[in-house]
C-alpha positions in Angstrom: 18.3 -20.0 23.8 16.0 -18.9 20.9 17.6 -19.2 17.5 14.6 -18.3 15.4 10.8 -17.9 15.5 8.2 -19.3 13.1 5.6 -17.3 11.1 2.8 -16.1 13.3 4.9 -15.6 16.5 4.2 -12.4 18.4 7.3 -10.3 18.3 6.1 -7.1 20.0 3.0 -5.7 21.7 3.4 -2.0 22.3 0.9 0.4 23.9 0.0 3.7 22.3 1.9 6.6 23.8 -0.2 9.3 22.2 -2.7 9.5 19.3 -5.1 11.6 17.3 -8.2 10.4 15.4 -8.5 11.6 11.8 -11.3 14.1 11.2 -13.1 11.7 8.8 -13.1 9.0 11.5 -13.9 11.0 14.6 -17.6 9.9 14.9 -16.7 6.2 14.4 -13.7 5.7 16.6 -13.5 5.9 20.4 -11.0 8.5 21.5 -10.2 6.5 24.6 -9.9 2.8 23.7 -9.5 3.4 19.9 -12.2 0.8 19.1 -14.2 1.1 15.9 -17.6 -0.5 17.1 -19.3 -0.1 13.7 -16.6 -1.8 11.6 -18.5 -5.2 11.4 -21.8 -5.2 9.5 -23.2 -8.3 11.2 -23.5 -6.3 14.5 -26.2 -3.7 15.3 -24.9 -0.1 14.7 -23.6 1.9 17.7 -23.9 5.6 18.2 -20.8 6.9 20.0 -21.0 9.5 22.8 -19.8 12.9 21.8 -18.0 15.3 24.2 -20.7 18.0 24.8 -18.0 20.6 25.4 -15.5 20.5 22.5 -17.7 18.3 20.3 -14.6 16.7 18.7 -14.0 13.6 20.8 -16.3 10.5 20.7 -16.5 7.6 23.0 -17.9 4.0 23.0 -19.9 4.7 26.2 -19.8 6.7 29.5 -17.1 4.3 30.9 -14.7 5.1 28.1 -15.5 8.8 28.4 -14.7 8.8 32.1 -11.5 6.8 31.5 -10.4 9.3 28.9 -11.3 12.4 30.8 -8.0 12.8 32.8 -6.2 13.3 29.5 -9.0 14.9 27.5 -9.9 17.5 30.1 -6.9 19.7 29.4 -7.4 19.5 25.6 -11.1 20.0 25.9 -10.5 23.3 27.7 -8.5 24.9 25.0 -10.6 23.4 22.2 -13.7 25.0 23.8 -11.8 28.3 24.1 -10.9 28.6 20.4 -14.2 27.5 19.0 -15.4 27.6 16.2 -11.8 27.2 15.0 -10.4 23.7 15.1 -6.6 23.2 15.2 -5.0 20.8 12.7 -4.7 17.2 13.7 -0.9 17.4 14.0 -1.2 20.3 16.4 -3.5 18.3 18.7 -1.1 15.4 18.5 1.9 17.5 19.4 0.0 19.0 22.4 -1.3 15.5 23.5 2.3 14.2 23.3 3.6 17.2 25.3 0.9 16.7 28.0 1.7 13.0 28.2 5.4 13.6 28.7 4.7 16.3 31.3 2.3 14.1 33.2 4.6 10.9 33.0 8.2 12.1 32.3 9.7 8.8 33.3 7.3 6.5 31.4 9.2 3.9 29.5 8.7 0.6 27.7 10.7 -2.5 28.0 11.5 -4.0 24.6 11.8 -7.7 23.7 15.6 -7.4 23.6 15.6 -6.2 27.2 16.4 -2.6 26.4 14.3 0.3 27.8 12.9 3.0 25.6 11.4 6.3 26.7 10.1 9.3 24.8 13.5 11.0 24.9 15.0 8.1 23.1 12.9 8.7 20.0 15.0 9.9 17.0 14.4 13.6 16.1 16.5 14.5 13.1 16.3 18.0 14.5 19.0 19.4 12.3 17.6 17.8 9.1 14.1 19.2 9.9 15.5 22.6 10.8 17.2 22.7 7.3 14.1 21.6 5.5 12.3 24.8 4.5 8.8 23.3 4.1 8.9 21.4 7.4 10.3 24.4 9.3 7.7 26.8 7.8 5.0 24.3 8.7 6.1 24.3 12.3 6.1 28.1 12.4 2.5 28.1 11.5 1.7 25.3 13.9 3.4 27.2 16.7 1.1 30.2 16.3 -1.9 27.9 16.6 -0.4 26.1 19.6 0.2 29.4 21.4 -3.4 30.5 20.6 -4.5 27.2 22.3 -2.3 27.0 25.4 -0.2 30.1 25.5 3.3 29.6 26.7 2.7 26.4 28.6 5.5 24.8 26.6 8.7 26.4 25.3 9.1 26.8 21.6 12.2 24.5 21.6 10.3 21.8 23.5 7.5 22.0 21.0 9.9 21.9 18.1 11.6 18.8 19.5 8.2 17.1 20.0 7.2 18.1 16.5 10.4 16.5 15.2 9.8 13.3 17.2 6.2 13.1 16.0 7.2 13.5 12.3 9.8 10.8 12.5 8.2 8.3 14.8 4.4 8.5 14.4 2.6 6.0 12.3 -0.8 5.7 10.6 -3.3 3.8 12.8 -5.6 1.4 10.9 -8.7 -0.5 11.9 -8.9 -4.3 11.5 -10.2 -3.8 7.9 -7.2 -1.7 6.9 -8.9 1.6 6.9 -6.9 4.6 8.2 -8.4 6.1 11.3 -5.7 8.2 12.8 -2.1 8.8 13.7 -0.3 7.4 16.8 3.1 7.3 18.6 4.2 3.9 19.9 7.6 3.7 21.8 8.2 0.1 20.9 7.1 0.3 17.3 9.3 3.3 16.7 12.3 1.2 17.7 11.9 -1.1 14.7 13.9 -0.4 11.6 12.6 -0.2 8.0 12.8 -2.6 5.1 10.9 -2.5 1.9 10.6 -6.2 2.5 9.1 -6.3 6.0 9.2 -9.6 8.0 6.3 -8.8 10.4 2.6 -7.9 10.1 1.6 -4.7 11.9 -1.8 -5.0 13.5 -3.5 -2.3 15.6 -5.8 -3.6 18.3 -7.5 -0.8 20.3 -4.7 0.9 22.2 -2.0 -1.5 21.3 0.0 -2.4 18.2 1.1 -6.0 17.6 3.9 -7.3 15.4 3.7 -10.9 14.3 6.3 -12.7 12.2 5.5 -13.0 8.4 8.2 -15.5 8.0 10.9 -17.2 10.0 13.0 -14.6 11.8 16.5 -15.6 13.0 18.1 -14.5 16.3 18.5 -11.9 17.5 14.8 -11.7 16.7 13.9 -8.1 17.7 17.1 -6.8 16.2 16.2 -8.5 12.9 12.6 -7.4 12.9 11.7 -5.0 10.1 8.6 -3.0 9.2 7.9 -1.0 6.1 7.7 2.8 6.5 6.1 3.0 3.0 2.5 1.7 2.8 2.2 1.8 -1.0 3.6 -0.2 -3.9 6.1 2.1 -5.5 9.1 1.8 -7.9 12.5 2.1 -6.3 13.1 5.8 -7.0 9.8 7.0 -5.6 10.3 4.8 -2.5 13.8 6.2 -2.0 12.6 9.8 -2.5 9.8 9.4 0.0 12.0 7.8 2.6 14.6 10.6 2.1 11.9 13.3 2.4 10.1 11.9 5.4 12.8 10.0 7.3 16.1 11.4 6.0 17.7 8.1 5.0 18.1 5.9 1.9 17.1 2.3 2.1 19.6 -0.4 1.0 17.3 -3.5 1.5 17.3 -6.4 -1.0 14.4 -4.9 -2.9 16.1 -1.5 -3.3 19.2 -3.3 -4.6 17.2 -5.3 -7.2 16.6 -3.3 -10.3 14.5 -6.1 -11.8 11.7 -5.1 -9.4 11.2 -1.9 -11.4 10.9 -3.7 -14.7 7.1 -3.9 -14.4 6.4 -1.8 -11.4 7.7 1.5 -12.8 5.6 1.1 -15.9 4.2 -1.8 -17.9 1.7 -2.2 -20.8 -0.3 -5.1 -21.9 1.2 -7.4 -24.5 -1.0 -7.2 -27.6 -0.7 -11.0 -28.0 -0.7 -12.7 -24.6 -1.8 -9.8 -22.4 1.3 -10.3 -20.2 3.3 -7.4 -18.8 5.7 -5.6 -21.0 8.1 -3.3 -19.1 8.6 0.3 -20.2 12.2 -0.5 -21.2 11.4 -3.6 -23.1 11.0 -3.9 -26.9 9.3 -7.2 -26.8 7.2 -9.3 -24.4 9.3 -11.6 -22.2 6.4 -14.0 -22.0 5.6 -14.7 -25.7 8.5 -12.8 -27.4 6.2 -10.6 -29.5 7.6 -7.2 -30.4 5.7 -4.2 -29.0 4.8 -0.9 -30.6 2.2 0.3 -28.2 2.0 4.1 -27.8 0.5 5.0 -24.4 1.8 8.6 -24.1 -1.7 10.0 -24.3 -3.2 7.6 -21.7 -0.4 8.1 -19.2 -1.7 11.5 -18.4 -5.0 10.1 -17.2 -3.3 8.6 -14.1 -2.7 12.1 -12.7 -6.0 13.8 -13.6 -8.5 14.7 -10.9 -11.7 12.9 -11.9 -15.2 12.6 -10.7 -16.5 9.1 -10.0 -18.2 8.6 -13.4 -15.1 10.0 -15.2 -12.9 7.8 -13.2 -14.8 4.6 -14.2 -14.7 5.6 -17.8 -11.0 6.2 -17.5 -10.5 2.9 -15.8 -12.1 1.1 -18.8 -9.6 2.8 -21.1 -6.5 2.2 -19.0 -7.2 -1.5 -18.3 -6.9 -2.1 -22.0 -3.5 -0.5 -22.2 -1.6 -1.0 -18.9 -0.8 -4.2 -17.0 -1.8 -4.4 -13.3 1.9 -4.8 -12.3 2.3 -1.1 -13.2 2.1 0.7 -9.8 -0.1 3.5 -11.4 -2.6 1.0 -12.7 -2.7 -0.8 -9.4 -3.4 2.4 -7.5 -6.0 3.5 -10.1 -7.8 0.1 -9.9 -8.0 0.5 -6.1 -9.7 3.9 -6.7 -12.1 2.3 -9.1 -13.0 -0.4 -6.5 -13.7 2.4 -4.0 -16.1 4.1 -6.5 -17.8 0.7 -7.2 -18.4 0.3 -3.4 -19.9 3.8 -3.1 -22.2 3.1 -6.1 -23.0 -0.4 -4.9 -21.8 -1.9 -8.2 -20.6 -5.1 -6.5 -20.2 -7.1 -9.7 -17.7 -4.5 -11.0 -16.1 -4.3 -7.6 -15.5 -8.1 -7.7 -14.2 -8.0 -11.3 -11.7 -5.3 -10.5 -10.7 -7.0 -7.3 -9.9 -10.2 -9.1 -7.9 -8.3 -11.7 -5.8 -6.8 -8.8 -5.0 -10.2 -7.2 -1.9 -11.0 -9.4 -0.3 -7.7 -8.4 -1.1 -8.3 -4.7 0.5 -11.7 -4.9 3.5 -10.3 -6.7 4.2 -7.4 -4.4 3.1 -8.7 -0.9 4.2 -11.6 1.2 1.9 -14.7 1.1 1.2 -14.1 4.8 0.7 -10.3 4.5 -2.4 -8.7 6.0 -2.5 -6.5 2.8 -3.1 -9.6 0.7 -5.4 -11.1 3.4 -7.6 -8.0 3.5 -7.9 -7.9 -0.3 -8.9 -11.6 -0.3 -11.5 -10.8 2.4 -13.0 -8.2 0.1 -13.2 -10.8 -2.7 -14.7 -13.4 -0.4 -17.4 -11.1 0.9 -18.4 -9.8 -2.5 -18.3 -13.4 -4.0 -20.7 -14.6 -1.3 -23.0 -11.6 -1.9 -23.0 -12.3 -5.6 -23.8 -16.0 -5.0 -20.4 -17.1 -6.3 -20.3 -19.6 -3.4 -17.4 -21.8 -4.6 -15.1 -18.7 -5.2 -16.2 -17.2 -1.8 -15.3 -20.3 0.1 -11.9 -20.5 -1.7 -11.0 -16.9 -0.8 -12.2 -17.4 2.8 -9.9 -20.4 3.2 -7.0 -18.3 2.1 -8.0 -15.5 4.5 -8.2 -17.9 7.4 -4.6 -19.0 6.8 -3.3 -15.5 6.7 -5.3 -14.0 9.6 -4.5 -17.0 11.8 -0.9 -15.9 11.6 -1.4 -12.1 11.5 -4.2 -11.6 14.0 -4.8 -14.9 15.8 -7.9 -17.1 15.9 -9.3 -15.2 18.8 -9.2 -11.8 17.0 -12.4 -10.1 16.1 -11.5 -10.1 12.4 -11.0 -13.9 12.4 -14.3 -14.4 14.3 -16.1 -12.1 11.8 -14.9 -14.3 8.9 -16.3 -17.3 10.7 -19.6 -15.5 10.9 -19.3 -14.7 7.2 -18.6 -18.3 6.3 -21.6 -19.4 8.3 -23.9 -17.3 6.1 -23.2 -19.6 3.1 
């Protein structure tokens, strides 16, 4: 009898029930096998095949296109009919889900605890969504689009229930580099409860999602498995508000019960003396004891301004002298600044900002988290490019330890890092 499992153990492998590729990723992700063939820069670029009829679905090759045609053919017909209009991604996902259930009404998945889960078992929160004005109005507008696409093929009530199940159970699909590429519905994954302190890594590999233990999980393993429904570092109130708005529950995990978490996350400035974090409610630095009289009321507004790339970088240079990286707003702003540096190919600045973010990643994520691992991979790659060999090797070693547990040594990401290491 299994009493517990160690870190790195595969807890769940769940196939995708239905999916939709995001508009910004369509030309780079296969709509059949969900592969992203151009994700690795050491391989020659690949031009995906585009459906010549609807011009919205792309495929790795003719084989993938043939494999996907039985499902895509019905969608392709209505997409062609309403051109040049393009329905919202959620409308396409609702219709794909309805078609899947119509085609295979008895399809189910056996979970690790022995239970069976089908599409009808997915939580709906139908009454909650019906009472939510914004969500109900959104469905009304989607319904008009759906009827323009397929007429009365599905009843309004069936469509609404599918809409509810999609809202509550669908998840963001990411490629192996952590980039968002679409939205998917996975029967097995949807059975896993939430915690703001997850104990598994969630990794999407083509048409499957894999959950591997971040830490030791005691029996019953699947019953004790937790994922985070929030993808961002947020203070308690914002996390609770988001969970209530999106999933209609309040979290009571250990992190939500620990108000000390918010001391720096909710807002923290740089100590004038030691540069350590000073919480918004603190009068003095807990590190060096120096009293604080820093007025950042003017600078706070910058976090919420819409800025062009050059303005954002100027703003970053101001904010980094005032706010500590433990402040969730500063963390998020720094990630935006890194993205700008990548676009502008300013790799030295990219590396500097990345290193400044590392203490926050280590504070807010598990040592075995893919979020930390992917950030370390960015640092490793940029360090190698900048001829910072010693630093690059150090970061790579840390990546290997994490991805060995989260992805496995046979994964494409792990093998890519070996290729990166061999360039040194």
